[in-house]
C-alpha positions in Angstrom: -5.9 27.1 2.6 -2.9 24.9 2.1 -2.6 23.5 -1.4 -2.3 19.7 -1.5 0.1 17.9 -3.8 -2.0 15.5 -5.9 -1.2 12.7 -6.3 1.0 11.5 -3.5 1.9 8.2 -1.9 0.0 7.4 1.3 -1.8 4.5 2.9 -5.1 5.2 1.2 -3.4 5.4 -2.2 -1.6 2.1 -1.7 -4.7 0.4 -0.4 -6.9 1.5 -3.3 -4.3 0.3 -5.8 -4.0 -3.0 -4.0 -7.8 -3.3 -4.1 -7.7 -2.9 -7.9 -5.1 -5.6 -8.2 -7.1 -8.3 -6.3 -8.1 -11.5 -8.0 -11.6 -11.8 -9.3 -13.9 -13.3 -6.7 -15.6 -16.6 -7.5 -18.3 -15.9 -4.9 -22.0 -15.9 -6.1 -24.8 -14.0 -4.6 -26.1 -17.2 -3.0 -22.7 -17.7 -1.4 -22.8 -14.3 0.2 -26.4 -14.8 1.4 -25.2 -17.9 3.2 -22.5 -15.9 4.9 -19.6 -17.5 2.9 -16.4 -15.6 2.2 -13.6 -15.9 -0.2 -11.2 -14.2 2.1 -10.6 -11.3 -0.4 -12.7 -8.6 1.3 -11.1 -5.3 2.0 -11.1 -5.9 5.8 -9.4 -9.2 5.2 -6.8 -7.5 3.0 -6.2 -4.8 5.6 -5.7 -7.4 8.3 -3.1 -9.1 6.1 -1.3 -5.8 5.6 -1.2 -5.3 9.3 0.4 -8.7 9.6 3.0 -7.7 7.1 3.9 -4.7 9.3 3.6 -6.2 12.7 4.3 -9.9 12.1 1.1 -10.7 14.1 -2.2 -11.8 12.7 -4.6 -9.2 14.2 -7.8 -10.6 15.9 -10.2 -7.9 14.8 -13.6 -8.6 13.5 -17.1 -7.1 13.2 -18.6 -3.9 12.0 -16.1 -1.6 13.8 -13.2 -3.0 11.8 -15.2 -2.8 8.6 -15.9 0.8 9.3 -12.2 1.5 10.1 -11.2 -0.2 6.8 -13.6 2.0 4.9 -12.3 5.1 6.6 -8.7 4.1 5.9 -9.5 3.4 2.3 -11.1 6.8 1.9 -8.2 8.5 3.8 -10.5 9.7 6.5 -8.1 8.2 9.0 -4.4 7.0 8.7 -4.8 4.6 11.6 -6.5 3.9 15.0 -6.5 1.3 17.7 -7.3 -1.4 15.1 -4.9 -0.1 12.4 -1.5 0.6 13.9 0.1 2.3 10.9 0.1 5.7 12.7 1.5 4.2 15.9 5.1 5.4 16.4 6.2 2.3 18.2 4.8 0.1 15.5 6.5 2.2 12.8 9.8 2.1 14.6 9.7 -1.7 15.0 8.8 -2.2 11.4 11.7 0.1 10.4 14.1 -1.8 12.6 12.9 -5.1 11.2 13.3 -3.9 7.6 17.0 -3.0 8.3 17.9 -6.0 10.5 15.6 -8.9 9.5 14.6 -8.1 5.9 14.0 -11.7 4.8 11.2 -12.2 7.3 9.4 -9.1 6.1 9.8 -10.2 2.5 8.4 -13.6 3.3 5.3 -12.0 4.9 4.9 -9.7 1.8 5.2 -12.8 -0.5 2.4 -14.4 1.5 0.3 -11.3 1.1 0.8 -11.0 -2.6 0.1 -14.7 -3.2 -3.3 -14.3 -1.4 -4.4 -10.9 -2.5 -2.7 -9.9 -5.8 -3.7 -11.3 -9.1 -0.8 -12.6 -11.2 -2.5 -10.9 -14.2 -2.7 -7.5 -12.5 0.6 -7.5 -10.7 2.4 -5.7 -13.5 -0.2 -3.0 -13.8 0.0 -2.5 -10.0 3.8 -2.0 -10.2 3.4 0.6 -12.9 0.6 2.4 -11.1 2.7 2.7 -8.0 5.6 4.0 -10.0 3.3 6.5 -11.7 2.1 7.9 -8.3 5.7 8.0 -7.0 7.0 9.8 -10.1 4.2 12.5 -9.8 4.6 12.9 -6.0 6.5 16.2 -5.7 6.8 15.6 -2.0 9.1 12.6 -2.6 12.6 13.9 -3.5 14.6 12.2 -6.2 17.1 11.0 -3.6 14.4 9.3 -1.4 15.0 5.6 -1.1 12.7 2.6 -1.3 13.3 -0.9 0.2 12.2 -2.9 -2.8 15.2 -5.1 -3.7 15.4 -8.8 -2.8 18.8 -8.4 -1.1 17.6 -5.5 1.2 19.4 -2.8 -0.6 17.6 0.5 -1.4 16.6 2.1 -4.7 16.4 5.8 -5.1 13.3 7.4 -6.7 15.5 8.7 -9.5 16.4 5.1 -10.4 12.9 3.7 -9.8 11.0 5.7 -12.4 11.0 4.1 -15.8 12.5 6.3 -18.5 10.0 5.2 -21.1 7.0 5.2 -18.7 5.1 7.8 -20.7 5.1 5.4 -23.7 3.9 2.5 -21.5 1.2 4.7 -20.0 -0.2 5.5 -23.4 -0.6 1.8 -24.1 -2.3 0.9 -20.9 -5.4 1.8 -18.8 -3.4 3.4 -15.9 -5.0 4.6 -12.7 -6.9 7.8 -13.5 -6.2 11.2 -12.0 -9.8 11.2 -10.8 -9.2 8.2 -8.6 -6.1 9.7 -7.2 -7.9 12.9 -6.4 -10.3 11.0 -4.1 -7.4 9.9 -1.9 -5.4 13.1 -1.5 -6.5 13.9 2.0 -4.3 11.4 3.9 -0.9 12.5 5.1 2.2 11.1 3.5 4.4 9.3 6.0 8.1 9.3 5.8 11.2 8.7 7.9 14.7 10.0 7.8 17.9 8.0 8.4 21.5 8.8 7.5 20.4 11.8 5.6 18.1 9.8 3.3 14.3 9.9 3.3 12.6 6.6 2.8 9.0 5.5 2.5 7.0 2.7 4.2 3.9 3.5 2.1 1.6 3.1 5.1 
């Protein structure tokens, strides 16, 4: 049996870390009984992620999408008709937009973070992602990430914080046990101009 590299960056990994970084819900049990929502559920967050990638607000509702969200979170699937992250055409369009219309993608991501990421947990999220990336042996040191405001890329070797071990000892970082529950999904990457870069979906 093939030995899996644990941990590694994939859609399920990213989704779980984003879930941990969501703001605290102010919903009460009575609110939920009345069918009210705070818009922070996992299906709502996944729909917002789909919008980041496609630029279109998906009209998907009901139990089928809830089931797909749960399967994606558990890395049982990496996409389907509801979740287009494994669709080659969608991936290529997103790739082209990153390279030619980066500002629009950034604005959509800003909207996502304002709605779904707690300002008090954002720093931890960044360090947790760096932790996963640094441990992912499938990501070469020369792999590049589109994370800069001006659209330029950053190599993995420059992304990993030199004193990260010190920081990790002082914080409650994502545990290896959590990472081990999401190792099944396949890591998705693309190659351009000799560089490998990651979309994280």
